[in-house]
N, C-alpha and C positions, 0 to 999 in steps of 0.2 A: 501494499502501500505505500501512496506518497501522497505527496501533498501538497500545492498549486499555490505558490507564495508571491506576492513582490520581490521583485527584484531590489533590493538596499538599494542601489543606484541612483535608481528613478524617485525614491522618495526624497520627498523633503516637507516640510515645516511650514505649515502659513504662518501670516502673521499673527493670528488668535495661540497660534502652539499647538494647532493638529498638525494631526497627518497630513499630507496631501496626498495619496496616493494617484490624482485626476492625469498625470502621467506616465504611472509608474505601468512596465513590463510585469508579465511575469512570466515565473519558473518557476521547476521541481526545486526545491528544496533542496539548498546542500549535499544534508545527513540522508535525505532521501534519495540523491542522486549518488551518492557512493554506495549505500547499501545496494540497490540494481545491481553496481558495474562490478559489486565483490557478487553481489550475487550468481549474478551471468558466470565469473571468475570459479566459484565456487560448485556450478553445474559444470560449465566445462569439465573440473578437474574429475570428479565423483561423477559423471551422470546426472542426469534429475533433467528438466523442463522447469523455465523462471516464469513466475506470470505475476501480474502489477495489475491494482486494481486500483480507483479513485474516484469523489466524488466529485463533482461540480455543475453547473451549469451547461448546460446545449455545445453552446459555443465556444465553449474550452478547452474544443477537441486538439490544438495543439500541446497541451498539456499532453496524453497519448500520446502520437507521434513521437513526440521530445523522450519518452518514454522506450517503445519499442526502439528507438534507433539506436539502445544503449544495450541490446542486442537479448529483453524478451524474448519470451514463442506465443506469449497469451498477454492482453490485456482488460481486463473488465470495466468498465464507464458510466457508473450509477450516477445519471441529468437527469436533469426535471427542471425547471423555469424559476420552479419556487425555492430553487437548491440557496439562495442569493445571502450571504449573511448566518448558511447555519452556523450554530454555537458549535466547540470540539465534542459537547456530548450528545449536538443530533447526529453530526458527522459519522461518529463513534456507532451508534446504534443503526447505522444503514449499512454502513459496516459489518458488523457484530455475526450478522445475517448470514446461513450458507448460501449460498448463490443458487440460483433455480437450474434444474438441467434444463433447462429448456431456454436461460441465458446466452441471448448471442455474445463470440466474445470480436474484436477487434483484431 
């Protein structure tokens, strides 16, 4: 599982002191990027397959393409237009359930 986060290089503080994400690009978190790459290395060394999963908005497909470019064989993308601003506990609730047998993969 990986998280799609704002690239800190594009995060600015507004005049009121709040974070301004209006110009932010998004990326896979550095920790998750490293974990995906390590999982692929372990699968190559010991056998097995690597799959990734994330939760997001339907337009966040760039995250799946980025994750798959790092070597996993499958990706699971749980998406809905209502997923904007999910709290971590809500995301965890979506991801902790087993994937249905008929779920399509990318």
